C-alpha positions as CSV (number, residue, x, y, z in Angstrom):
1,M,178.4,154.1,75.3
2,R,178.8,150.3,74.7
3,P,177.5,149.2,71.3
4,D,174.1,147.4,71.5
5,I,175.4,144.4,69.7
6,L,177.6,143.6,72.7
7,N,174.8,143.8,75.3
8,P,174.1,140.0,75.2
9,L,177.7,139.4,76.2
10,F,177.6,141.8,79.1
11,A,174.4,140.2,80.5
12,E,174.8,138.9,84.1
13,I,175.9,135.3,84.3
14,D,172.6,134.2,86.0
15,S,170.9,134.9,82.7
16,L,172.3,131.6,81.6
17,E,170.3,128.4,82.5
18,G,171.0,126.4,85.6
19,I,172.6,129.2,87.7
20,G,171.2,129.9,91.1
21,P,172.6,131.8,94.2
22,K,174.6,128.7,95.3
23,L,176.4,128.4,92.0
24,K,177.1,132.2,91.6
25,K,179.6,132.2,94.5
26,P,182.1,129.7,93.0
27,L,181.7,131.4,89.6
28,E,182.5,134.8,91.2
29,R,185.6,133.3,92.7
30,L,186.7,132.5,89.1
31,G,185.9,136.1,88.0
32,L,182.9,134.9,86.0
33,A,180.2,137.5,86.4
34,R,178.9,138.0,82.9
35,V,178.5,136.0,79.7
36,R,181.7,137.5,78.1
37,D,183.7,136.3,81.1
38,V,182.6,132.7,80.4
39,L,183.6,133.1,76.7
40,Y,187.1,134.2,77.7
41,H,187.4,131.5,80.4
42,L,189.5,129.5,78.0
43,P,190.5,125.9,78.7
44,E,193.8,125.4,80.6
45,R,194.4,122.2,78.6
46,F,192.7,119.5,76.6
47,V,192.4,115.8,77.3
48,T,192.7,113.6,74.2
49,R,191.3,110.0,74.6
50,R,191.8,106.9,72.5
51,A,189.1,104.2,72.0
52,V,190.3,100.7,72.7
53,Q,188.7,97.3,72.2
54,N,190.1,96.0,75.5
55,L,192.6,97.1,78.2
56,D,195.4,95.0,76.7
57,D,195.5,97.7,74.0
58,A,196.0,100.6,76.5
59,Q,198.9,101.9,78.4
60,V,198.9,102.8,82.1
61,G,198.5,106.6,82.4
62,E,196.7,106.9,79.1
63,Q,193.2,108.5,78.6
64,V,190.9,105.9,77.1
65,V,187.4,105.1,76.2
66,V,186.5,101.4,76.7
67,A,183.4,99.2,77.1
68,L,183.2,97.7,80.6
69,T,180.7,95.3,82.2
70,T,179.9,95.8,85.9
71,V,180.7,92.7,88.0
72,E,180.3,93.9,91.6
73,H,179.8,97.0,93.8
74,R,182.0,97.3,97.0
75,S,181.2,99.8,99.7
76,P,183.9,100.8,102.2
77,R,183.9,99.1,105.5
78,N,183.5,102.4,107.3
79,P,181.0,104.6,105.3
80,G,182.5,107.9,104.4
81,R,186.1,106.8,105.3
82,G,187.2,105.0,102.2
83,P,186.6,104.8,98.5
84,Y,183.6,103.2,96.8
85,R,184.7,100.6,94.3
86,V,183.0,99.1,91.2
87,L,184.6,96.0,89.8
88,T,184.3,95.7,86.0
89,Q,185.7,93.6,83.2
90,D,186.4,94.3,79.5
91,A,185.5,92.1,76.5
92,K,188.6,89.8,77.2
93,G,187.8,89.5,80.9
94,N,190.5,91.9,82.2
95,I,189.4,93.3,85.6
96,C,189.3,97.1,86.1
97,T,188.2,98.9,89.3
98,L,186.3,102.1,89.0
99,T,187.0,104.1,92.1
100,Y,184.9,106.8,93.6
101,F,185.3,109.1,96.6
102,G,182.6,111.0,98.6
103,R,179.2,111.7,97.1
104,A,180.3,110.4,93.7
105,S,179.4,106.9,94.8
106,Y,175.7,107.7,94.5
107,T,176.2,108.4,90.8
108,A,178.1,105.1,90.4
109,K,175.2,103.1,91.8
110,K,172.8,104.6,89.2
111,Q,175.2,104.6,86.2
112,L,176.7,101.1,86.6
113,P,174.1,98.4,87.3
114,V,175.5,94.9,87.8
115,G,175.6,92.8,84.6
116,E,175.2,95.8,82.3
117,T,177.9,97.1,79.9
118,R,178.8,100.8,79.7
119,W,181.3,102.9,77.8
120,V,183.7,104.5,80.3
121,A,186.0,107.4,79.6
122,G,188.9,108.3,81.9
123,R,192.6,107.9,82.8
124,L,193.8,104.3,83.2
125,D,195.9,103.9,86.3
126,Q,197.3,101.0,88.4
127,Y,196.9,100.6,92.1
128,D,198.2,97.6,94.1
129,Q,198.8,95.6,90.8
130,M,195.1,96.3,89.8
131,L,194.0,98.4,86.8
132,Q,191.7,101.2,87.9
133,I,190.0,104.4,86.7
134,V,189.5,107.0,89.5
135,H,186.3,109.1,89.0
136,P,185.6,108.2,85.3
137,D,185.0,111.4,83.3
138,H,182.0,109.9,81.4
139,V,179.9,106.8,81.7
140,A,177.5,106.2,78.8
141,E,175.2,103.5,77.4
142,Q,176.1,104.3,73.8
143,S,179.7,104.4,72.6
144,A,179.0,107.6,70.6
145,D,178.1,109.5,73.9
146,A,181.5,108.6,75.4
147,M,183.3,108.9,72.1
148,G,182.0,112.4,71.6
149,K,184.3,113.4,74.4
150,M,187.5,112.2,72.7
151,V,188.9,115.7,73.0
152,E,187.7,117.4,76.1
153,P,188.5,120.9,77.4
154,I,189.7,121.1,81.0
155,Y,188.8,124.4,82.7
156,R,190.1,126.0,85.9
157,L,187.5,125.3,88.6
158,A,186.5,126.6,92.0
159,E,185.0,124.4,94.8
160,G,181.4,123.7,93.9
161,L,181.9,123.6,90.1
162,T,182.5,120.7,87.8
163,Q,183.9,120.4,84.3
164,P,180.4,119.5,82.8
165,R,178.8,122.5,84.5
166,I,181.4,124.9,83.1
167,G,181.1,123.2,79.7
168,S,177.4,123.8,79.7
169,L,177.8,127.5,80.5
170,V,180.4,127.8,77.7
171,E,178.0,126.2,75.2
172,Q,175.2,128.6,76.2
173,S,177.6,131.6,76.0
174,L,178.9,130.6,72.6
175,A,175.3,130.4,71.3
176,R,175.0,134.1,72.3
177,A,178.2,135.2,70.6
178,P,177.3,137.6,67.8
179,Q,179.1,138.0,64.4
180,L,181.2,141.1,65.0
181,P,182.7,143.4,62.4
182,E,186.4,142.9,61.9
183,W,188.9,145.2,63.7
184,I,192.1,143.5,62.7
185,E,194.0,145.1,59.7
186,P,193.2,142.9,56.6
187,T,196.8,142.1,55.6
188,T,197.6,141.0,59.2
189,L,194.5,138.8,59.2
190,D,195.4,137.2,55.8
191,R,199.1,136.7,56.7
192,E,198.3,134.9,60.0
193,S,195.3,133.0,58.6
194,W,193.3,133.9,61.7
195,P,189.6,133.0,61.9
196,A,186.9,135.6,62.6
197,W,186.3,136.6,66.2
198,S,183.2,134.4,66.8
199,D,184.9,131.4,65.1
200,A,188.1,131.9,67.1
201,V,186.2,131.9,70.4
202,A,184.4,128.7,69.5
203,L,187.5,126.9,68.2
204,A,189.5,127.9,71.3
205,H,187.0,126.0,73.5
206,K,186.8,122.9,71.2
207,G,190.5,121.9,71.0
208,E,194.1,122.8,70.7
209,N,194.0,125.6,68.1
210,A,197.0,127.9,68.1
211,K,195.5,130.2,65.4
212,A,192.4,130.8,67.4
213,R,194.3,131.4,70.6
214,D,196.7,133.8,68.9
215,R,193.9,135.7,67.3
216,L,192.1,136.2,70.7
217,A,195.4,137.2,72.4
218,Y,196.1,139.6,69.5
219,D,192.7,141.2,70.1
220,E,193.6,141.9,73.7
221,L,197.0,143.3,72.8
222,F,195.5,145.4,70.0
223,A,192.8,146.8,72.3
224,N,195.3,147.6,75.0
225,A,197.7,149.3,72.5
226,L,194.9,151.3,71.0
227,A,193.6,152.5,74.4
228,L,197.1,153.6,75.5
229,L,197.6,155.4,72.2
230,L,194.2,157.2,72.7
231,V,195.4,158.2,76.2
232,R,198.6,159.6,74.7
233,Q,196.7,161.4,71.9
234,S,194.2,162.8,74.3
235,N,197.0,164.0,76.6
236,R,198.7,165.8,73.8
237,A,195.5,167.5,72.8
238,R,194.9,168.8,76.4
239,K,195.7,172.3,77.5
240,G,198.8,172.2,79.6
241,Q,201.4,174.8,80.7
242,S,204.9,175.3,79.4
243,L,207.2,175.2,82.4
244,Q,210.7,176.5,81.6
245,G,212.9,177.0,84.6
246,D,215.6,179.6,84.7
247,G,218.1,177.4,86.6
248,S,218.1,179.6,89.7
249,L,217.2,176.9,92.1
250,R,219.0,174.0,90.4
251,D,222.2,176.1,90.4
252,K,222.0,176.2,94.2
253,L,221.8,172.4,94.6
254,Q,224.8,171.1,96.5
255,L,224.7,167.4,95.6
256,P,227.1,165.1,97.4
257,F,228.0,163.3,94.2
258,P,228.3,164.1,90.5
259,L,225.3,163.2,88.2
260,T,225.8,160.2,85.9
261,G,225.4,160.6,82.2
262,A,222.1,158.7,82.3
263,Q,220.8,161.1,85.0
264,Q,221.8,164.2,82.9
265,R,220.2,162.7,79.8
266,S,217.0,161.9,81.6
267,I,216.8,165.4,83.2
268,A,217.3,167.0,79.8
269,E,214.5,164.8,78.3
270,I,212.1,165.7,81.1
271,A,212.9,169.4,81.0
272,G,212.4,169.4,77.3
273,D,208.9,167.8,77.7
274,M,208.0,170.2,80.5
275,A,208.8,173.2,78.2
276,Q,206.1,172.1,75.8
277,A,202.5,173.3,76.1
278,S,201.1,169.8,75.9
279,P,201.4,167.9,79.2
280,M,204.3,165.5,79.7
281,L,203.6,161.8,80.2
282,R,206.9,160.1,80.8
283,L,208.1,157.0,82.6
284,L,211.5,157.0,84.4
285,Q,212.9,153.6,84.7
286,G,215.8,153.4,87.1
287,D,217.8,150.4,88.2
288,V,218.3,149.9,92.0
289,G,220.4,152.8,93.3
290,A,220.5,154.6,89.9
291,G,219.4,157.9,91.5
292,K,215.7,158.4,90.5
293,T,215.1,160.7,93.4
294,V,217.6,163.3,92.3
295,V,216.2,163.3,88.8
296,A,212.7,163.8,90.2
297,L,214.0,166.6,92.4
298,E,215.5,168.4,89.4
299,A,212.2,168.1,87.5
300,M,210.3,169.5,90.5
301,L,212.7,172.4,90.8
302,V,212.1,173.2,87.1
303,A,208.3,173.5,88.0
304,V,209.0,175.7,91.0
305,E,211.4,177.9,89.0
306,A,208.6,178.5,86.5
307,G,206.2,179.5,89.3
308,A,204.3,176.2,89.7
309,Q,204.0,173.6,92.4
310,A,205.0,169.9,92.3
311,A,203.5,166.9,94.1
312,L,205.2,163.5,94.7
313,L,202.9,160.6,95.2
314,A,204.2,157.5,97.1
315,P,202.4,154.2,97.6
316,T,202.9,154.0,101.4
317,E,203.4,156.5,104.2
318,L,206.7,155.0,105.1
319,L,208.1,155.7,101.6
320,A,206.5,159.2,101.6
321,R,208.3,160.1,104.8
322,Q,211.6,158.6,103.4
323,H,211.2,160.8,100.3
324,L,210.5,163.8,102.4
325,E,213.8,163.3,104.3
326,S,215.8,162.7,101.1
327,L,214.3,165.7,99.3
328,R,214.7,168.1,102.3
329,S,218.3,167.0,102.6
330,L,219.2,167.3,98.9
331,A,217.3,170.6,98.5
332,A,218.3,172.3,101.8
333,S,220.5,174.8,99.9
334,T,217.7,175.9,97.6
335,G,215.2,177.3,100.2
336,V,212.2,175.6,98.6
337,E,209.3,174.7,101.0
338,I,208.7,171.0,101.1
339,A,205.8,169.5,103.1
340,L,204.3,166.1,103.8
341,L,200.6,165.2,103.6
342,T,199.2,161.8,104.5
343,G,195.9,160.4,105.6
344,R,197.0,160.5,109.2
345,D,197.5,164.2,109.3
346,K,194.6,165.8,111.3
347,G,193.6,169.1,112.9
348,R,195.7,172.3,112.7
349,A,198.7,170.7,111.1
350,R,196.6,169.4,108.2
351,E,194.8,172.8,107.8
352,S,198.2,174.6,107.7
353,I,199.4,172.3,104.9
354,L,196.1,172.7,103.0
355,M,196.4,176.5,103.3
356,G,200.0,176.5,102.1
357,L,199.1,174.5,99.0
358,L,196.2,176.8,98.2
359,D,198.2,180.1,98.7
360,G,201.3,178.7,97.0
361,S,203.7,179.0,100.0
362,I,204.4,175.3,99.8
363,D,206.4,174.5,96.7
364,I,206.6,170.7,96.8
365,V,204.2,168.3,98.6
366,V,205.1,164.7,99.3
367,G,202.5,162.2,100.4
368,T,200.2,159.3,99.8
369,H,197.0,159.3,97.8
370,A,195.7,161.9,100.4
371,I,197.3,164.6,98.3
372,F,194.7,164.1,95.7
373,Q,191.6,164.1,97.9
374,D,188.7,166.5,97.1
375,S,189.6,168.7,100.1
376,V,193.1,169.4,98.7
377,S,193.5,172.3,96.3
378,Y,196.6,173.8,94.8
379,K,197.4,177.3,93.7
380,N,199.1,176.0,90.5
381,L,200.0,172.3,90.3
382,G,202.4,172.0,87.4
383,L,204.0,168.6,87.9
384,V,202.9,165.3,89.4
385,V,205.6,162.7,90.2
386,I,204.3,159.2,90.8
387,D,206.7,156.9,92.6
388,E,206.5,153.1,92.1
389,Q,203.8,153.8,89.5
390,H,203.1,150.1,89.0
391,R,200.9,150.3,92.2
392,F,198.5,152.5,90.2
393,G,196.6,151.5,87.0
394,V,196.2,153.6,83.9
395,S,192.8,154.8,85.0
396,Q,194.1,155.8,88.4
397,R,197.0,157.7,86.9
398,L,194.6,159.6,84.7
399,L,192.6,160.7,87.8
400,L,195.8,162.2,89.4
401,T,196.2,164.7,86.6
402,Q,192.9,166.4,87.2
403,K,194.0,168.5,90.2
404,G,195.6,171.3,88.2
405,K,193.8,174.2,86.7
406,V,195.2,172.9,83.5
407,T,196.5,169.3,83.1
408,P,199.9,169.0,85.0
409,H,202.9,167.3,83.6
410,T,203.3,163.7,84.8
411,L,206.5,161.8,85.6
412,A,206.0,158.2,86.6
413,M,208.9,156.3,88.2
414,T,209.6,152.7,88.7
415,A,212.5,150.9,90.4
416,T,211.6,147.6,88.6
417,P,213.6,147.3,85.4
418,I,211.0,146.2,82.8
419,P,211.8,144.4,79.6
420,R,211.2,146.5,76.5
421,T,208.3,144.2,75.4
422,L,206.4,144.8,78.6
423,V,207.1,148.5,78.6
424,L,205.4,148.7,75.3
425,A,202.5,146.5,76.5
426,N,201.8,148.2,79.8
427,H,203.1,151.7,79.3
428,G,202.6,152.5,75.6
429,E,201.0,155.8,76.4
430,M,204.3,157.1,77.9
431,E,207.6,158.3,76.7
432,V,210.4,156.4,78.5
433,S,213.7,157.5,80.1
434,R,216.1,154.9,81.4
435,L,218.7,155.3,84.2
436,D,221.0,152.5,83.1
437,E,224.2,153.7,84.9
438,L,225.0,153.4,88.6
439,P,226.6,156.4,90.4
440,P,230.5,156.2,90.5
441,G,231.9,154.5,93.6
442,R,228.8,152.2,94.0
443,Q,230.2,148.8,95.0
444,A,229.0,145.6,93.5
445,I,227.2,143.4,96.0
446,D,228.9,140.1,96.7
447,T,226.1,137.5,95.9
448,R,226.4,133.9,97.0
449,V,224.1,130.8,96.7
450,L,224.0,128.5,99.7
451,P,221.9,125.4,100.5
452,L,219.2,125.9,103.1
453,D,220.5,123.0,105.2
454,R,223.4,125.3,106.2
455,L,220.9,127.4,108.2
456,D,222.9,127.1,111.5
457,D,226.1,128.3,109.9
458,I,224.3,131.2,108.2
459,A,222.6,132.3,111.5
460,A,226.0,132.2,113.2
461,A,227.4,134.4,110.4
462,V,224.5,136.8,110.8
463,G,225.3,136.9,114.6
464,R,228.9,137.9,113.9
465,H,227.8,140.5,111.4
466,V,225.4,142.1,113.8
467,A,228.0,142.0,116.6
468,S,230.3,144.0,114.5
469,G,227.8,146.9,114.6
470,Q,226.3,146.4,111.1
471,Q,222.7,145.5,110.3
472,A,221.0,142.8,108.2
473,Y,217.8,141.8,106.5
474,W,216.4,138.3,106.5
475,V,213.6,137.8,103.9
476,C,211.1,134.9,103.8
477,P,208.7,134.1,101.0
478,M,205.6,133.7,103.2
479,V,204.2,135.2,106.4
480,R,202.8,132.0,107.8
481,G,203.2,128.4,106.8
482,S,200.1,126.3,106.1
483,E,199.3,122.6,106.2
484,S,199.1,122.5,102.5
485,E,202.7,123.8,102.0
486,N,205.9,121.7,102.2
487,E,207.2,121.3,105.8
488,D,210.4,123.1,104.9
489,L,208.6,126.2,103.6
490,A,209.9,129.2,105.4
491,A,207.5,131.4,107.3
492,A,208.5,134.9,108.4
493,E,206.8,134.5,111.8
494,A,208.4,131.2,112.6
495,R,211.9,132.4,111.4
496,Y,211.4,135.6,113.5
497,A,210.6,133.5,116.6
498,A,213.8,131.4,116.1
499,L,216.0,134.4,115.4
500,K,214.6,136.4,118.3
501,E,215.3,133.5,120.7
502,R,218.9,133.6,119.5
503,F,219.5,137.4,119.2
504,G,216.9,138.8,121.6
505,D,215.4,142.3,121.1
506,D,217.8,143.1,118.3
507,V,215.3,141.4,115.9
508,V,212.2,143.1,114.5
509,L,209.5,141.6,112.3
510,V,207.7,143.4,109.4
511,H,205.2,141.9,106.9
512,G,202.3,143.1,104.8
513,Q,199.6,141.7,107.2
514,L,200.7,143.9,110.1
515,A,198.7,147.0,110.9
516,P,200.3,150.0,109.1
517,E,201.4,151.7,112.3
518,L,203.1,148.5,113.6
519,K,204.8,148.0,110.3
520,D,206.0,151.6,110.2
521,A,207.2,151.4,113.8
522,G,209.2,148.2,113.0
523,M,210.8,149.9,110.0
524,A,211.5,153.0,112.0
525,R,213.3,151.0,114.7
526,F,215.5,149.3,112.1
527,A,216.2,152.6,110.2
528,A,217.2,154.3,113.5
529,G,219.6,151.4,114.3
530,D,217.7,150.3,117.4
531,A,217.1,146.9,115.8
532,K,220.0,145.1,114.1
533,L,218.1,142.4,112.2
534,L,214.9,142.9,110.2
535,V,213.0,139.7,109.4
536,A,210.5,140.5,106.6
537,T,208.5,139.4,103.6
538,T,208.8,141.3,100.3
539,V,207.2,144.3,101.9
540,I,210.8,145.7,102.0
541,E,211.3,145.1,98.3
542,V,211.1,148.8,97.4
543,G,212.2,152.0,98.9
544,V,213.7,151.1,102.3
545,D,217.0,152.9,102.6
546,V,219.3,152.0,105.5
547,P,223.0,152.5,104.6
548,N,224.2,150.6,107.7
549,A,222.4,147.4,106.5
550,T,225.1,145.5,104.5
551,L,223.8,141.9,104.6
552,M,220.8,140.4,102.9
553,V,219.6,136.9,103.5
554,I,216.9,135.6,101.1
555,E,215.4,132.3,102.2
556,Q,214.1,129.9,99.5
557,A,215.4,132.3,96.8
558,E,214.3,130.0,94.0
559,R,210.7,130.9,94.8
560,F,211.3,134.5,93.7
561,G,211.5,136.0,90.2
562,L,214.8,137.6,89.1
563,A,213.4,141.1,89.1
564,Q,212.2,140.6,92.7
565,L,215.5,139.1,93.8
566,H,217.3,142.1,92.3
567,Q,215.0,144.5,94.1
568,L,215.6,142.8,97.4
569,R,219.3,142.7,96.9
570,G,219.2,146.4,96.2
571,R,218.2,147.1,99.8
572,V,221.9,146.6,100.7
573,G,225.0,148.2,99.2
574,R,223.6,151.7,99.9
575,G,226.5,152.9,102.1
576,A,230.3,152.9,101.9
577,E,230.8,149.4,103.4
578,K,231.1,146.2,101.3
579,S,227.7,144.4,101.2
580,T,226.7,140.7,100.8
581,C,223.6,138.9,99.6
582,L,223.1,135.3,100.6
583,L,220.6,133.4,98.4
584,L,219.4,130.3,100.3
585,R,218.1,127.5,98.1
586,G,216.1,124.4,98.7
587,N,217.5,121.0,97.7
588,E,215.2,120.4,94.8
589,L,215.9,123.0,92.1
590,S,214.4,123.1,88.6
591,E,216.6,124.0,85.7
592,T,215.0,127.4,85.5
593,G,215.6,127.9,89.2
594,K,219.3,127.0,88.9
595,K,219.8,129.4,85.9
596,R,218.0,132.2,87.8
597,L,220.3,131.9,90.8
598,E,223.4,131.6,88.6
599,L,222.4,134.8,86.8
600,M,221.9,136.6,90.2
601,K,225.5,135.6,91.1
602,S,227.0,136.8,87.8
603,S,225.0,140.0,87.0
604,Q,224.2,143.2,88.9
605,D,222.4,144.8,85.9
606,G,218.7,145.0,86.6
607,F,217.8,145.5,82.9
608,E,219.8,142.5,81.8
609,L,218.2,140.4,84.6
610,A,214.7,141.6,83.6
611,E,215.2,140.5,80.0
612,E,216.6,137.1,81.1
613,D,213.7,136.6,83.5
614,L,211.3,137.2,80.5
615,R,213.3,134.7,78.4
616,L,213.5,132.0,81.1
617,R,209.9,132.2,82.2
618,G,208.6,132.0,78.6
619,G,204.8,131.7,78.8
620,G,204.6,131.8,82.6
621,E,203.8,134.6,84.9
622,L,206.6,137.2,85.2
623,L,206.9,137.5,89.0
624,G,208.3,140.7,90.2
625,T,207.1,142.7,87.1
626,R,203.4,142.1,87.2
627,Q,202.2,144.3,90.0
628,S,198.8,145.1,91.4
629,G,198.2,148.3,89.5
630,D,199.0,146.9,86.1
631,E,196.2,146.5,83.7
632,G,197.6,143.0,82.9
633,F,196.4,140.5,80.3
634,N,193.8,137.8,80.9
635,I,194.0,136.1,77.5
636,A,197.5,136.7,76.1
637,S,200.3,134.6,77.6
638,L,203.7,136.1,78.1
639,E,204.9,134.2,75.1
640,Q,202.1,135.7,73.0
641,V,202.8,139.2,74.3
642,T,206.4,138.8,73.2
643,K,205.4,137.5,69.8
644,L,202.5,139.8,68.9
645,I,203.0,143.1,70.7
646,D,205.0,144.9,68.0
647,T,202.4,144.1,65.3
648,A,199.5,145.1,67.6
649,N,201.1,148.4,68.3
650,A,201.9,149.1,64.7
651,D,198.3,148.2,63.7
652,A,196.9,150.5,66.4
653,K,199.1,153.4,65.2
654,L,198.1,152.7,61.6
655,L,194.4,152.9,62.5
656,L,194.8,156.2,64.3
657,E,197.1,157.9,61.8
658,N,195.9,156.6,58.4
659,E,192.2,155.9,59.0
660,G,191.3,158.9,61.1
661,G,190.6,157.2,64.4
662,L,187.5,155.5,65.7
663,D,184.8,157.5,63.9
664,K,186.0,157.9,60.3
665,S,185.7,154.3,58.9
666,H,184.0,150.9,59.4
667,R,187.2,149.5,60.8
668,G,187.4,152.4,63.3
669,E,183.9,151.7,64.5
670,A,184.9,148.0,64.9
671,A,187.9,149.0,66.8
672,R,185.7,151.0,69.2
673,M,183.8,147.7,69.7
674,V,186.9,145.7,70.7
675,L,187.8,148.4,73.3
676,Y,184.4,147.8,75.0
677,L,184.5,144.0,74.5
678,L,187.9,143.8,76.2
679,E,187.2,146.4,78.8
680,R,189.8,148.9,77.6
681,D,187.0,151.5,77.2
682,W,189.0,153.9,79.5
683,G,190.7,154.7,76.2
684,V,187.4,155.8,74.7
685,Q,186.6,157.9,77.8
686,T,189.7,160.0,77.1
687,L,188.1,161.0,73.8
688,R,185.1,162.4,75.6
689,G,187.0,163.7,78.6
690,G,189.8,165.4,76.6
């Protein structure tokens, strides 16, 4: 149960003054539903202003506070069509126009009477050789009122909100912030010279304060690390079943290729975990084409050899069907019974599968989340394999393990190489196996960077490629262009229309906004070879396996993260033929964009690219790694994660190992508090549920 001291912070946001139904909607769009959400809605930046005696002392583009006297109000000739302007002059007679748009003109009429002097705060600009301030931030009769805003926080807004309104909510929320007991290890606190929690929150809203920001980021990382360690600790304490296969089924496997050393090592690690009485919780990281499916099959056969069943969960029906075909092909010589169960299965076919799972005649089931519905029961579920586990959060993954009579072993898989730092941050509850070798004979993909203005040449090359009997992908960054986007921004629908006009019915379109049955039908046409060119968004990033597709075109490649580009490139090069990936770039490339595309040309190693992506992006969002199921971090930047994660993990381990957990000391009780405060209390739930 949440500690009472936190209740004021979890009060609904409309408990603050000045919030009615109209204001709640834009606040909800920002994710601000409770008082704590406002506290953690930290400024994006700060504006620092300088007081000047007159405009001669100021630079264009500078944020200033200056005394201005109103000379004249000028309304637009066509009301509502143009700006409302107020002509003012400073103490030396320099003219400055205060420019307002829309309803803001009503405020200007009240605040700036002709002949009166007011202190004005804002950004000094120049328009048509005239100095101007557009929408002054503050207009005050006293210099102190404007000067009090010399350093002003700038918050992310939604339509219907203003900076002063958010500022008022922050002030009210800070007034409710209690003094909380300290959960950070004392030597860490002293070494970093971090303020107490309530002081840190206040300082982070008042100005640029790296110490305060780092302390709040550390709180989030520490809470996350502690919650993940509690999940791991709880998992080890659960009753599981030791599954030791005798090799009878695995010996019958007739694989068309030898296993790599990385596959053999990972299989041994997984089999070792499954032989233990405590349930396995392991993450299998495999680069594109590294052979995760075979490793998963070996693990599932261990379970079947030991008299248990295995279930493989895929995020989409298309991937589930693809897994079914792969597993049946690979395991044909073993005689194991493999079935598919999805939400679309109805009637007798569904009943037959449910009965097979219940009586144990089905050894392995593959499917979507339907395999964990209440109506599905197993005779003895011993192993759960979760494919593309980033689509499922920690709390969802915990639910999947409740289907067995005792907690089944869990093997989570991801095809996205994740930097070590982020593995620790997002998957700290798991042991990790890495497939960092590619199967022998796997050819490197010829990767080239070309300018987008060579589109006609590229389309002609695609035509020759398709005419030779091979297939190709054409990936666009958006489904549909919008007026707010640059005119040259590719849209999958527009590109599909152009290519279909050129190549006819050989072209098929697939994107995430299509109905599932239409998307699956398009993919199926391409997989069967009925369509030669697949135009798509990143919906094809993971799992699609068409060996005859040997050309990948990625339009506006600079808009993608390295990890995502690597995933897309991995859709080709899956057969015996030489494959090519063409990265089409726009004309205006940032330095980061240039480096990213150069790295794609020079490296085929997903783990190397993931680490470089992390380094290049610094404090920005790591596209292609952060997925919908990740718990994610709302406070800590990527830079802070990299800097602080090791200390946070060490501190969390120290608390659990040396101080006896959350109930044995004052600091343990404080740590329980931060789990609730930062909504990692699923870690606490494991203590009760275990």
